[in-house]
C-alpha positions as CSV (number, residue, x, y, z in Angstrom):
1,M,9.0,4.1,-14.0
2,R,12.1,4.2,-16.1
3,K,10.6,1.8,-18.6
4,R,7.5,4.0,-18.9
5,I,9.6,7.1,-19.6
6,K,11.7,5.1,-22.2
7,T,8.5,4.0,-23.9
8,M,7.2,7.5,-24.1
9,K,10.5,8.8,-25.6
10,T,10.2,6.0,-28.2
11,V,6.7,7.0,-29.1
12,I,7.6,10.6,-29.4
13,A,10.7,9.9,-31.6
14,A,8.7,7.6,-33.9
15,L,5.9,10.2,-34.3
16,M,8.4,12.9,-35.1
17,L,10.1,10.7,-37.7
18,C,6.8,9.9,-39.4
19,S,5.7,13.6,-39.3
20,T,8.8,14.6,-41.2
21,A,8.3,12.0,-44.0
22,M,8.1,14.2,-47.1
23,T,7.1,11.7,-49.8
24,P,4.4,9.1,-50.0
25,A,7.0,6.4,-50.3
26,L,8.8,7.5,-47.1
27,A,5.5,7.8,-45.3
28,Q,4.4,4.3,-46.4
29,N,7.7,2.9,-45.2
30,C,7.4,4.7,-41.9
31,T,3.8,3.4,-41.4
32,S,4.8,-0.2,-42.1
33,S,7.9,-0.2,-40.0
34,T,6.5,1.4,-36.8
35,R,3.9,-1.1,-35.5
36,C,1.7,0.0,-32.7
37,A,2.8,-2.8,-30.3
38,E,6.5,-1.9,-30.7
39,L,5.6,1.7,-29.6
40,G,3.8,0.6,-26.6
41,Y,0.2,0.9,-27.9
42,T,-1.0,-2.4,-26.5
43,M,-4.2,-1.4,-24.7
44,S,-7.8,-0.9,-25.9
45,K,-10.0,2.1,-25.4
46,E,-11.8,0.2,-22.6
47,D,-8.5,-0.5,-20.9
48,C,-7.7,3.2,-20.7
49,D,-11.2,4.3,-19.7
50,G,-11.0,7.3,-17.4
51,I,-7.2,7.5,-17.8
52,K,-5.1,9.9,-19.9
53,S,-4.2,8.0,-23.1
54,L,-2.7,8.2,-26.5
55,V,-4.1,6.6,-29.7
56,C,-1.8,4.9,-32.1
57,P,-1.6,6.9,-35.4
58,F,-1.5,3.8,-37.4
59,D,-4.4,1.9,-35.7
60,S,-7.1,3.8,-33.9
61,S,-8.1,0.7,-31.9
62,K,-4.7,0.6,-30.1
63,Y,-4.1,2.8,-27.1
64,F,-1.3,3.7,-24.7
65,C,-2.5,4.4,-21.1
66,V,-0.4,7.2,-19.8
67,E,-1.5,6.8,-16.2
68,A,-1.9,3.1,-16.1
69,G,0.1,2.9,-12.8
70,Y,3.6,1.8,-11.9
71,S,4.9,-1.6,-10.7
72,A,5.3,-2.3,-7.0
73,A,9.1,-1.8,-7.4
74,D,8.4,1.9,-8.0
75,A,6.3,2.4,-4.9
76,Q,6.8,5.4,-2.6
77,P,5.0,6.3,0.6
78,G,1.7,8.1,-0.1
79,M,1.1,6.3,-3.4
80,I,-2.2,4.5,-4.0
81,L,-2.0,0.7,-4.1
82,Y,-4.5,-1.0,-6.5
83,S,-5.9,-4.5,-6.6
84,D,-4.0,-5.3,-9.7
85,G,-0.7,-4.8,-7.8
86,T,0.2,-1.4,-9.4
87,V,0.7,1.9,-7.6
88,S,0.1,5.5,-8.7
89,D,0.2,9.0,-7.4
90,S,-3.1,9.6,-9.2
91,V,-6.6,8.3,-8.7
92,I,-7.3,5.9,-11.6
93,P,-11.1,5.6,-12.0
94,S,-10.9,2.2,-13.8
95,K,-9.0,0.6,-11.0
96,T,-9.9,-0.5,-7.4
97,P,-7.7,1.1,-4.7
98,V,-7.0,-1.1,-1.6
99,G,-4.4,0.8,0.4
100,I,-1.9,3.6,0.7
101,V,1.8,2.8,0.6
102,A,3.2,3.4,4.0
103,Y,6.8,2.1,4.0
104,V,9.4,1.2,1.4
105,A,12.9,-0.1,2.2
106,G,14.3,-2.2,-0.6
107,S,12.0,-5.2,-1.2
108,T,10.3,-4.6,2.1
109,R,7.0,-2.7,1.4
110,F,3.7,-2.4,3.1
111,A,0.5,-0.4,2.7
112,V,-2.1,0.8,5.2
113,A,-5.8,0.0,4.8
114,L,-8.2,2.6,3.6
115,T,-10.4,2.2,6.6
116,E,-10.0,1.5,10.3
117,T,-11.9,0.6,13.5
118,T,-11.5,0.6,17.3
119,A,-11.1,-2.5,19.3
120,E,-9.6,-4.1,22.4
121,W,-6.3,-6.0,22.1
122,G,-7.8,-8.9,24.2
123,G,-6.5,-11.3,26.8
124,Y,-6.3,-8.9,29.7
125,G,-3.8,-9.8,32.4
126,S,-2.4,-12.8,30.6
127,N,0.7,-13.6,28.6
128,V,0.7,-14.8,25.0
129,S,3.4,-17.5,25.0
130,C,4.1,-17.4,21.2
131,L,4.8,-13.7,21.2
132,T,8.2,-12.0,22.0
133,D,7.7,-9.8,25.1
134,Y,9.3,-6.4,24.4
135,G,10.1,-4.5,27.6
136,S,11.5,-1.2,26.2
137,T,10.6,1.2,23.5
138,S,13.8,0.7,21.6
139,S,13.4,-3.1,21.5
140,A,9.7,-2.9,20.5
141,Q,10.7,-0.6,17.6
142,T,12.7,-3.5,16.1
143,D,9.6,-5.7,15.8
144,F,8.6,-6.0,12.1
145,N,6.9,-9.4,12.6
146,G,3.3,-8.2,12.4
147,A,2.1,-10.9,10.1
148,T,3.6,-13.7,12.4
149,N,2.3,-11.9,15.5
150,T,-1.2,-11.7,14.1
151,Q,-1.4,-15.4,13.4
152,C,0.0,-16.1,16.8
153,L,-2.9,-14.1,18.3
154,I,-5.5,-15.8,16.1
155,N,-4.3,-19.2,17.3
156,D,-4.2,-18.2,21.0
157,S,-6.8,-19.7,23.3
158,Q,-8.1,-16.2,24.2
159,S,-9.9,-13.7,21.9
160,H,-7.9,-10.9,20.4
161,P,-10.4,-8.5,18.6
162,A,-7.8,-6.2,17.1
163,A,-5.9,-9.0,15.5
164,E,-9.1,-10.8,14.4
165,Y,-10.3,-7.7,12.7
166,C,-7.2,-7.5,10.5
167,N,-7.1,-11.2,9.9
168,N,-10.6,-11.0,8.5
169,Y,-10.1,-7.7,6.7
170,K,-10.9,-8.2,2.9
171,P,-11.6,-5.0,0.9
172,V,-11.7,-6.9,-2.4
173,S,-12.6,-10.4,-3.5
174,S,-9.6,-11.1,-5.7
175,G,-6.1,-9.8,-6.5
176,T,-3.9,-7.7,-4.2
177,G,-5.7,-6.9,-1.0
178,S,-8.0,-9.9,-1.0
179,S,-5.9,-11.6,1.7
180,G,-2.8,-11.2,3.8
181,W,-3.8,-8.2,6.0
182,Y,-2.5,-8.2,9.5
183,L,-2.2,-6.1,12.7
184,P,1.1,-4.3,12.3
185,A,3.9,-4.8,14.8
186,A,5.2,-1.9,16.9
187,G,8.2,-1.3,14.6
188,E,6.0,-1.3,11.5
189,L,3.7,1.3,13.1
190,Y,6.7,3.4,14.2
191,V,8.1,3.7,10.7
192,T,4.6,4.4,9.4
193,S,4.7,7.6,11.4
194,F,7.6,8.9,9.3
195,S,5.2,9.2,6.3
196,Y,2.2,10.5,8.2
197,G,1.6,13.5,5.9
198,A,2.2,11.5,2.7
199,I,-0.2,8.7,3.7
200,N,-2.9,11.1,4.7
201,L,-2.6,13.0,1.4
202,G,-3.1,9.7,-0.4
203,L,-6.1,8.9,1.7
204,Q,-7.5,12.4,1.1
205,K,-7.3,11.8,-2.7
206,L,-9.6,8.9,-2.2
207,S,-11.9,10.6,0.3
208,K,-11.0,8.0,2.9
209,T,-10.6,8.3,6.7
210,Q,-7.2,9.7,7.4
211,L,-4.8,8.5,10.1
212,S,-5.6,10.1,13.4
213,S,-2.8,11.9,15.3
214,N,-3.5,9.4,18.1
215,Y,-2.6,5.9,19.2
216,Y,-3.1,2.6,17.4
217,W,-2.8,-0.9,18.6
218,S,0.2,-2.9,17.5
219,S,0.5,-6.7,17.6
220,S,3.6,-6.4,19.9
221,E,3.3,-7.5,23.5
222,N,4.7,-5.6,26.5
223,Y,5.3,-7.6,29.7
224,T,6.5,-4.8,31.9
225,Y,3.1,-3.7,33.1
226,N,0.3,-6.2,33.6
227,Y,1.1,-7.9,30.4
228,G,0.0,-4.9,28.3
229,A,0.6,-4.3,24.6
230,W,2.3,-1.6,22.6
231,V,0.5,1.3,21.0
232,V,2.1,3.8,18.7
233,N,1.1,7.4,17.9
234,S,0.7,7.5,14.1
235,F,1.7,11.2,14.0
236,D,5.0,11.3,16.0
237,G,5.7,7.6,16.8
238,D,5.3,8.1,20.5
239,M,5.1,4.7,22.4
240,P,4.0,4.9,26.0
241,S,5.9,2.5,28.3
242,G,6.3,1.5,31.9
243,S,3.2,2.4,34.0
244,N,1.8,4.1,31.0
245,T,1.6,0.9,29.0
246,P,-2.0,0.4,27.9
247,T,-3.7,-2.7,29.3
248,K,-5.2,-5.1,26.8
249,N,-8.8,-4.4,27.8
250,R,-8.7,-0.9,26.5
251,S,-10.0,0.2,23.0
252,Y,-7.7,1.9,20.6
253,R,-7.7,2.5,16.9
254,V,-6.8,-0.3,14.5
255,R,-5.5,0.2,11.0
256,C,-4.4,-3.0,9.2
257,V,-1.4,-3.3,6.9
258,L,-0.5,-5.4,3.9
259,A,2.9,-6.4,2.6
260,F,3.1,-6.3,-1.2
């Protein structure tokens, strides 16, 4: 984001300098010394299709896409994640959205899918040996291993529909979002609830199904009641426990996530 602001300042400064050139000699010198690429005009008209843009004053075939999107390092909850790996607060018609940024903490970032389903967790009444069994809400909230959990469930001898849905989720055929989706762990769903409003605003911009103020399956197991599994309310982070722990044969909402 800072780089984009710096580039825009450079563009403006150069244009002001050229506009104040009073003699043909000065104007010619200005034109020859301020090449389009140096000012950030590196795109074509097609590249900026549907996006606010500026045309290089020295070469009308060179464009600067004002809303081309920011890098993943600039991601904030509620931003739209595109298949080219960029993020933006705005809908960019020329790009393909794949998710909405849900959580950012340093280099740890993940986005929620634009669609969801309902499914059972699977494996009613049995324990999945490759999963850590979390017996309390506070311990389950520390589980951020959704990707590992999902692969564990996929490799289990029993069927786990919620995890299978996310493992097979593929909204685009190439680029960011074409692979790597998983059923979020309880901790990942819990922190997603912190940005409930921002996420739904992003989904609303794309006219996609918003997060329900209801419970979603996590990939975290709960051994305290009939080998159940943890669900998390996407609105307030509530996580039923004890005798209220959902059994694995119940259907809840499933919203996959993607680390990027």
